[in-house]
N, C-alpha and C positions, 0 to 999 in steps of 0.2 A: 504494500500500500504506500502510495506517495504521501510523504508527510507535508503538511502545510507549513508555511513560514512561521517562525516564532512570533512575529508581530501580530498575528491573528489571535494569539493568546491574550493580548492586551485589550481587545475590544469585543463587544457583543454586537449582535445584529441590531440595527436601529430599531428603537421601540415601536415606531409606527409601522415599520415593515412587518414585524411579528404580530402586533396587536390587530392590525387591519386584516391580516390573514385569518385571525381568529374570528373577527367580525364577519368576514365573508363566509366563513364556515357556518356560522349561525344562520346567515341569510340563505345559504344553500340548503339548509335543513328546513327552510320554510318559515323561519322566524323573522318578522319585520323588525329591522333595526334602523334607528335614527342616529346617524353619525355626526356628532358635533365636535369632533376632535381636531381634525387637521385643517390648516389654513390654506386650502386650495380654492382660489376665487371661482365662484359659480357664475359670476356676471361675465358678459361677453366683452371682448376688446372693442374698441371703436370701429365703426363700419369703415371709416377711412383707412384704418390700419389693415383691416382684412382685405379691402380692395387693393391696397398697395402690394401686399404679398401675392395676391392672385395675379395681378398684372406683371409683377416682377419675375414671376416664374418663366415667362416667355421672353425675357430679355436675353440678348446675346451674351453668352458667357455666364449665365445664371447658375449653371450646373458644374462649373469648373471649380478647382481649388481656389480659395481666397487667401488674401494676405493674413499672416499670423497676427498682425496688428489691427485688423479690421479695416473696413472702408474709411477713407478720409472723411466722407460725408457723415458717417456715424460718429467718428471721433469729434468732428466739428459740432454736430448736434448735441453731443454730451457736454462739450465745453460751453455751448450757448445755454443749455439747460441749467448747468451749475452756476453760471454767471447770473442768469435771470432769477432762479429759484432760491439760491443759497448765498449769493454775493461772494462766490468763490471763483477765483480766476485760475484757469488751467490752460496749459499749452496743448492744443489738440494734437500736435505732432508727436510729442514725447512724454506727456504726463497722463495719458489716458490709454487704458488697454481694455478693449471689449472682451467679455468672457462668455462662455456657454453656460450662463447662470452663475450667480455669485457663489454658490456652494463649491464649485470647482476652484474658485479663487481661494477659499480657505486652505485647500490642499496645496495649490501652487505657491501661496505665500509661505506656508509652513515648510515646504520643500526648499524654497529659495533662501530662507533665513535661519532655519533651525538646524543645529547639529545635535547629535546624540548627547543627552545629558543636559542640554539647555533647559531652563525653566520657562514656563509660560503662565502668565497670570490670566485666569479664566473666571468670569463672573459666576457666582453661586447665589441664586439660580441663573442659568444661562443656557444658551443653545448647546445641546449635547455634542454636536459635531466638532466644536472647538476642542473638546476633550479627546474624542476618538481620533481625530487627525493628529493631534499632538502626540498621542501614544503611537500611532502608526509610523511616525517619522523618528521615534526614539526619544522625543523630548519628554519632559516631566511636567504634568499639569500641577499648577499651584493655585488653589482657589482663593478668591477674595469675596467676602460675604457682602451681599446686598440685602438690606432689610427695609421693611415698610417704614419703620421709625425714622430712618435716614433718607427717605424718599428714593430708595433703590439706587443710591449713588455710593461709590466706594469711599471708605474712610481712608483718605490718602495720608493723613498724618500717622495713623496706625501702621499703614503699610510701610511708610518710610522709616519707621523705627526697626523694621526687620532687615535681615540680610538679603539684599536684592542683587547681589553681585553675579548670580547665575541667571537672572531673569533677562530674556532676550526680547520677548513679545508680550503685549498685553491686549487681550481682546475686549472690545466694548461693543455695545449695540444700543445706540440711542437714536430714535425711540427704542426702548428696551423690550426685547422679547425674552420672557413671556409676560412681563408685568405691565407693559404699556406706559411705563414712566418715560418722561422726557428729560433732557439735560439742557440747562441754560447756557448762554454764551459764556458767562463767568465760570461755570463748571467745566466747560470745554477748555477754557484758558488755564484752569488749575490742572487739568489732566495733561495738557501740553507742557506746562512748566515742570510737572512731576516727571514726565518722560524725559525731558531734556536733562534734568538733574541726575537721573539715574540711567541714562543711555539705554532707554527702552523704546522699541518700535511699537507705537499704538496702531491698532486697526479698528476703525469704527465700522461696524456692519449696519448699514443704513437703508433697509428696504421698505420701512413703514412710515417714512416721513410725511406722506400726503394722505394717509388714511385716518380720518377723524382728527386731523391735526391742522390747525390754522396758522401755525408758525414753524414751518420746517427749518431745520438747521443742519449744517455740515461742519464737522470738525476742521475741514480744510478752509473754512472762512476765517479761522484764527491766524493772526500774524505769526509767521514762523512755523506753522504746523507742518508744512510739507517736509521740513527737515527730519521730523521724527514720526510722521503719521501717514497712514494710508486710509482710504475709505473704499469700502465695497458698497455697491448699489445694484439694483435689479429692476427690471420692468415687470416682474412677476406679480407684485401686489398692486402697485399703483395703476397699472394698465391692463390688469386681468390677463396677463400673458405668461402664467406660470409654466405651462407646458411647452412654451416656445424656447425656453432656456436662453434668455438674453440678459446678461449682466455686465458689470464693469468694475475695474479697480482703478483708483486715481491716486496720484501722489507725485513725488519728485521723479525726474528723469532717471536718476541712478536706481531708485527703488523699482520703478517700472521695468527698466532693462533687466534687472535681476529676475523679476517674475517672468519676463518674456523668455529668458533662457530655459525655464522649466516648461512653460506653456507651449513653446514652439516644438518641443520634443514630445508633447502629449496629444496634440490634435493637429489638424491641417486647415484650420480656419473655419469660420462660421458661414453657413449657407447664405449666399448673397441676398436672396429675397427676404430672409429674416432680418438682415441688417437694414435694408431699405425700409421695411415695415417699422423697425425700431426708430428710425429717423422720424417717420411720420408720427409715431406715438409721442416722442419727446417734443414735438411741435404742436401738440394739441392745445386748444384754448383753455382758459380758466373754467369755462362751462363744464368741461370734462370732469374736473376734480369736484366741482360743486354737485354734479349729478351723482357721482359715485358716493360721495359722503352723505347725500340725502338717503340713499339706500342703506348705508351702514348705520346711520343714526337711528333709522326705524328699527333695524335689527338689534342694535345695541340696547334700545329701550326694552325690547322683549326679553333679551338675555338678562338685563337687570332684574326684570320680574321673575325670571327663572331662578336667579341667584337668591332673590328674596324668598321664593317658595322653598328653597333648600336651606334656609337659615344661614346662608353664607354672607359675609361682609366684603365690601369692595369699595374702590375709589372711583367716583364718577368722572374724574378728569383724565382717566387713562386713554391712550390713543392706540391706533393700530386695529387689526381685524380680529381681536380676541377680547374677551372679558376675563380678567384674573381675579379670583376671589378666595378669601380665607374660609376654610371649611368649619362647620360648627363643632363644638366640643362633643366628645363621645365616640369619635372615630380615631382609630390608631394613626392613620395617615390617609393621604389622598388616594392611594391605590385601593384601599379598602372601600372608600366611598365610591370611587369610579366603578369598581367591580360590582358593588351593591346596586348601583343605579342600572348598570347594564343587565344584571340578573333580574331585577324587579320590574324594570320598565322597558328594556330594550333600547335604551338611549345610552350612547357612548360619549362620555366627556373625558378630557385629558387629565390624568393625575399630575399635579405639579411636581411630584417627586422625580419625574423623568428629567427635569431641568436641574437637579441637584438637591442636596440635603436642605437647602434654603427654601425649596418649594414643596416640601413634603406635606405641609398643612394647607395647601392651596389646590384649587382646580382651575382649569382653563376651558372656556367654551368658545368655539370659533363662530365668527359672524358670517361664515361662508355657507349659509343655508337660507333658503327663502323664508319669508316671514311666516307662511302657513306651516312650514316644517317646524320652525322654532315654537310656534303656538301649539302645535301638536305635542311637542316635548313638554311644554309647560303644563298642558292638560294631564299628561301621564304623571308628572311629578306631583301634581295636586292630589292624585289618587293614592299616594303611598304615605306611610308614616316614617318620619325621620326624627331621630332623637326623642322618640316616644311622644311626638307631637304630630297632630294631623296637619299636613302642609298643603 
């Protein structure tokens, strides 16, 4: 029997890959399941974007290999987008690298900058992929706690009292996933100053800036940030293009060139019609964002009612396409509550524990379900007893 690589011993199958297989198994047995776990947008991309990709399929050269750096038109559109939306100026020639989704960027960045034994600061709670990719490249995850009491922002003074000599990277995600917390400009300034003092590369993972958020920000708008910061972004959430796999990484020329060394050995460029459609998406008018957020506000209000019915507590100012809430007393952790709800009602919600120890007493519900589906889930929850109370 061929033995697998030792690195596979350091990671587990992604939670949603395994859990959704279980959910599909229940459905195959005839049980109706409402899935409110994953953040896969159910709304359609703009009609203009869809027409663009349809037309571009017939362009000359559409089906040939493309540049590893992406089309100049796409890089220029990203630069204009960042200038307009974030007041962050980037050189389209050498400070922007399109990606096949931002998730691959996590791997590319880690491979470009981490050696075996380097330490990586990872938010707890935070996106599980930061941990798994760090382990796959032989780096050492080192968690920093985020708490509701501190607004889900790291205690930089506490961190700086520790030995940071082996820390090479620090992962951020503001707006934060899974909590929906945002960071202010002054907080970004503190992060940049912290990174400079400690020679740490910051990476802000920023795909949720425009979902239920009226004040989008980028860490690259901070003076001097490009010296020690990168930003990942994606068209998946803002433009309902999750399956299209279009993302980007932005930063200084030297950092981008280092990532390109990895990326150019991993793929052969993005499908040209996808890039042209992405250009069109990035040029959409403010009406697009307003329309999307009208849908998400309606859904968020229903999910707030769901959380109320479950005796969960939450912050109403959270942004993004999820609602994050603290579970009631009486449950060991969020896994127990999630399994209880799936068993009793056929509704799947995400246990916050998958995002780290700091999320074990929280659950997350996605807004990527139509209002009638969310209302159906609300009705099911009202029929069960939770914590010995009829809800």
